[in-house]
C-alpha positions in Angstrom: -0.8 30.7 -13.0 0.1 27.6 -10.9 3.7 26.4 -11.0 2.9 23.2 -9.2 4.3 20.3 -11.3 4.4 17.3 -9.0 1.2 16.0 -10.6 0.3 16.8 -14.2 -3.2 16.8 -15.6 -4.5 16.7 -19.1 -7.4 15.4 -21.2 -6.7 13.2 -24.3 -9.1 11.1 -26.4 -11.8 11.2 -23.8 -9.5 10.3 -20.9 -8.5 12.4 -18.0 -4.8 11.8 -17.5 -3.0 12.1 -14.2 0.8 11.8 -14.1 2.6 11.5 -10.8 5.6 13.6 -11.6 8.4 13.3 -8.9 10.6 10.7 -10.7 13.6 11.7 -8.7 11.7 10.6 -5.6 10.1 7.6 -7.3 6.9 9.6 -7.5 6.4 9.4 -3.7 3.2 11.1 -2.6 3.2 14.5 -0.8 0.1 16.1 0.8 0.1 18.7 -2.0 -0.1 15.9 -4.6 -2.9 14.2 -2.7 -4.9 17.5 -2.5 -4.3 18.2 -6.2 -5.5 14.8 -7.3 -8.6 15.0 -5.1 -9.6 18.4 -6.5 -9.0 17.4 -10.1 -10.9 14.1 -9.8 -13.9 16.1 -8.4 -13.7 18.5 -11.3 -13.7 15.7 -13.9 -16.3 13.4 -12.3 -19.4 14.9 -13.9 -17.9 15.9 -17.3 -19.6 14.1 -20.1 -16.6 14.4 -22.4 -14.4 12.3 -20.0 -15.2 8.6 -20.1 -12.3 7.3 -17.9 -9.2 8.3 -16.0 -5.7 7.0 -16.5 -3.0 7.4 -13.8 0.6 6.8 -14.6 4.0 7.6 -13.0 6.7 9.8 -14.6 10.1 8.3 -15.4 11.1 4.7 -16.2 11.4 3.4 -12.6 8.2 3.7 -10.6 4.5 4.2 -10.6 4.7 5.4 -7.0 7.0 4.1 -4.3 4.6 5.2 -1.5 3.9 8.2 0.7 6.7 10.6 1.5 7.6 9.1 4.8 10.7 11.2 5.2 8.5 14.3 5.2 6.2 12.7 7.8 9.2 12.0 10.0 10.4 15.6 9.6 6.9 16.8 10.7 7.2 14.7 13.8 10.7 16.0 14.6 9.4 19.6 14.5 6.3 18.7 16.5 3.8 19.2 13.8 1.3 16.6 14.8 -1.5 18.4 12.9 0.3 17.5 9.6 0.5 13.9 10.7 -3.2 13.8 11.1 -4.0 15.8 8.0 -1.7 13.7 5.7 -3.3 10.4 6.5 -6.9 11.7 6.8 -6.7 13.3 3.3 -4.7 10.3 1.8 -7.4 7.9 2.9 -10.1 10.1 1.6 -8.4 10.0 -1.8 -8.1 6.2 -1.6 -11.8 6.0 -0.9 -12.8 8.5 -3.7 -10.7 6.5 -6.2 -12.5 3.3 -5.2 -16.0 4.8 -5.5 -15.4 7.1 -8.5 -18.3 7.3 -11.0 -16.0 6.7 -14.0 -13.5 3.8 -14.6 -10.0 4.6 -13.4 -7.0 2.8 -14.9 -3.8 2.8 -12.8 -0.8 1.7 -14.7 1.7 0.1 -12.3 4.6 0.2 -14.8 7.5 0.0 -12.3 7.8 0.1 -8.5 4.5 0.3 -6.6 4.6 0.2 -2.9 2.7 1.6 0.1 0.8 4.7 -0.8 1.3 4.0 -4.5 -0.5 0.7 -4.0 -3.2 2.6 -2.2 -3.8 4.6 -5.3 -3.5 1.8 -7.9 -5.2 -1.1 -6.2 -8.2 1.0 -5.0 -8.9 1.9 -8.6 -11.4 0.0 -10.7 -8.8 -1.1 -13.3 -5.3 -1.6 -11.8 -2.9 -2.7 -14.6 0.4 -4.5 -14.1 3.2 -4.9 -16.6 6.5 -6.7 -17.1 8.2 -3.9 -15.1 5.9 -4.0 -12.1 7.5 -4.6 -8.7 4.7 -4.5 -6.1 5.3 -4.7 -2.3 3.8 -3.5 1.0 7.0 -3.3 3.1 5.6 -1.2 6.0 6.5 -3.6 8.8 10.1 -3.2 7.8 9.9 0.5 8.8 7.8 0.1 11.9 4.4 0.9 10.3 1.7 -1.4 8.9 0.1 -1.8 5.5 -2.5 1.0 5.4 -4.2 2.9 2.6 -6.9 0.2 2.5 -4.4 -2.7 2.1 -6.3 -4.9 4.5 -9.1 -4.6 2.0 -7.3 -5.1 -1.3 -4.7 -7.7 0.0 -7.7 -9.8 1.1 -8.6 -10.4 -2.5 -5.9 -13.0 -2.2 -6.2 -16.1 0.1 -5.8 -15.4 3.8 -2.3 -16.9 3.8 -1.1 -14.9 0.9 -2.7 -11.7 2.3 -0.7 -12.3 5.5 2.7 -12.9 3.9 2.3 -9.9 1.6 1.5 -7.7 4.7 3.9 -9.1 7.2 7.0 -9.8 5.0 6.4 -7.2 2.3 7.0 -10.0 -0.2 7.7 -8.4 -3.6 5.6 -9.6 -6.6 6.3 -9.0 -10.3 3.3 -8.3 -12.6 2.3 -11.9 -13.3 2.4 -12.6 -9.5 0.1 -9.8 -8.8 -2.4 -11.3 -11.2 -1.8 -14.9 -10.0 -2.7 -14.1 -6.4 -5.9 -12.2 -7.4 -5.1 -8.6 -6.8 -5.9 -7.6 -10.4 -6.7 -9.3 -13.8 -4.9 -6.9 -16.2 -1.4 -7.7 -17.3 -0.2 -5.7 -20.3 3.2 -5.5 -22.0 5.3 -2.5 -21.0 5.8 -1.6 -24.6 2.1 -1.1 -25.1 1.4 1.1 -22.1 0.9 4.1 -24.4 -2.0 2.3 -26.1 -4.0 1.9 -22.9 -7.5 3.1 -23.1 -10.7 2.0 -21.3 -12.1 0.3 -24.5 -8.8 -1.4 -25.3 -7.9 -3.0 -22.0 -9.3 -6.4 -22.8 -7.6 -6.5 -26.2 -4.2 -5.5 -24.7 -4.5 -8.0 -21.8 -2.0 -10.8 -21.8 -2.5 -14.3 -20.3 -0.6 -15.2 -17.2 0.7 -18.7 -17.6 3.3 -18.7 -14.9 4.4 -16.5 -12.0 7.4 -16.6 -9.6 5.3 -16.9 -6.5 3.7 -20.2 -7.6 6.5 -22.4 -6.4 6.2 -20.7 -2.9 2.4 -21.1 -2.6 2.3 -24.5 -1.0 4.7 -23.3 1.7 2.8 -20.0 2.1 -0.5 -21.7 2.5 0.8 -24.3 5.0 2.5 -21.7 7.2 0.8 -18.3 6.8 -2.6 -19.9 6.9 -2.1 -20.8 10.6 -4.4 -19.0 13.1 -1.8 -17.0 15.1 1.5 -15.2 14.5 3.1 -17.2 17.2 2.2 -20.5 15.4 3.7 -19.1 12.2 7.0 -18.2 14.0 7.1 -21.6 15.8 6.6 -23.6 12.6 9.2 -21.5 10.7 11.7 -21.9 13.5 11.3 -25.7 13.5 12.0 -26.0 9.8 15.5 -26.0 8.2 14.7 -25.4 4.5 15.9 -22.2 2.8 12.5 -20.7 2.4 11.6 -21.1 6.1 15.0 -19.8 7.3 14.9 -16.7 5.1 11.3 -16.0 5.9 11.9 -16.2 9.6 15.0 -14.0 9.3 12.9 -11.3 7.5 10.1 -11.5 10.2 12.6 -11.1 13.0 14.1 -8.0 11.4 10.7 -6.2 11.3 9.1 -4.3 14.1 7.4 -6.7 16.6 4.6 -4.2 17.2 4.0 -3.8 13.5 3.9 -7.5 13.0 1.3 -8.1 15.8 -0.9 -5.2 14.8 -0.7 -6.1 11.1 -1.6 -9.7 11.6 -4.6 -8.8 13.6 -5.7 -6.1 11.1 -5.5 -8.4 8.1 -7.3 -11.2 9.9 -10.0 -8.9 11.3 -10.6 -7.0 8.0 -11.5 -10.0 5.8 -15.1 -9.5 4.6 -15.2 -5.8 5.6 -15.8 -3.0 3.2 -13.2 -0.4 2.3 -14.8 2.4 4.4 -14.5 0.2 7.5 -10.9 -0.8 6.8 -9.8 2.8 6.2 -11.5 3.9 9.4 -9.4 1.3 11.2 -6.3 2.3 9.2 -6.7 5.8 10.5 -7.0 4.8 14.1 -4.0 2.5 13.8 -1.8 5.1 12.0 -2.5 7.7 14.7 -1.2 5.3 17.3 1.9 4.6 15.2 2.5 8.4 14.9 3.0 8.7 18.7 4.9 5.4 19.2 8.6 5.2 18.5 9.0 2.4 16.0 7.9 4.1 12.8 10.2 7.0 13.2 13.1 4.7 14.2 12.4 2.5 11.2 12.4 5.4 8.8 15.7 6.7 10.4 17.4 3.3 10.1 16.2 2.3 6.6 15.7 5.6 4.7 17.6 8.4 6.5 20.8 7.1 8.2 20.5 3.8 6.2 22.3 1.8 8.9 19.7 -1.0 8.6 19.8 -1.5 12.4 16.6 -0.2 13.9 16.2 -0.4 17.7 12.6 -1.5 18.1 10.6 -0.8 21.3 9.8 -3.5 22.4 12.5 -5.6 20.7 10.7 -8.9 20.6 7.3 -10.3 19.9 6.9 -11.8 23.4 6.9 -8.3 24.8 4.0 -7.0 22.7 0.9 -7.9 24.7 -2.6 -8.6 23.4 -3.7 -5.5 25.4 -1.2 -3.4 23.6 -2.4 -4.6 20.2 -6.1 -4.1 21.2 -5.3 -0.5 22.2 -4.1 0.4 18.7 -7.6 -0.3 17.4 -9.2 2.2 19.8 -9.8 5.8 18.8 -6.9 8.1 19.5 -8.0 10.5 22.3 -8.6 14.0 20.9 -8.5 12.9 17.3 -11.7 12.6 15.3 -12.2 9.3 13.5 -11.9 9.2 9.7 -15.3 9.0 8.0 -15.9 8.0 4.4 -17.2 11.0 2.3 -20.9 10.9 2.0 -21.5 8.6 5.0 
């Protein structure tokens, strides 16, 4: 009998239920959790007695705060490059299977949802936000880039909003996620237990206002510019609080991450999820051999000194050729291919 408890599975009232069950780690994803979900979804897909899937996070703080990047860093430190390839290959396959599943999947983002957690939720057919939702893609802060299909689902928003969400890791509450177009389902936290596929529309609340709305004119004017350098120049020329704080945040992030992310978000608009995930996989394999991701995890999550030493340390030193090389296949690593293609 299995003792694996990091993901819990059950069937209730015609719904397959998946609970991410690492509340002490904000339900961060491990490779074992990814594999368990992939296998269970396959087993449930053709069952006539299951009409939909509901995914939730255990505890009262998070849906899922992302992939277990500390474990990824530890694999790198011990030289286990095979795990670094397997983790992302299988995670992206799960993202794609969620997006193309034959039954509706409701992902209840009742709490923190970041990185790999967003890759689960926002690739599902029915992502739900609540009053407790805190959504962000803060990968550039740790020297990575928004992966897990983010260049596909963030582009549901306007080009400018997609860029600020990706580059800054701007956090949105539930109404903000709806307001920018990433989902349409906003449900009160107190009614999460009532969620079912035939009740979603009845439970859905109108979004009349959202915190991001007052920022939208600035976001559209600045992050809608055609290049990252133009964005930095315009922010640097302004003296208002929003511009100063936004520029400060950008300057604290990995210059390589910023350049690669800007190009990826721009290039991915209009592409399907399979194309985006294939590019995600190429990019992440390059990030796995470059220094910034591991330095970012060290500085922000391990030593927590908040002082990463990026290589290179400024945007001007990240050439166009360097960025282009990230989009090439990694020598010796097979490309990710969507299942069934």
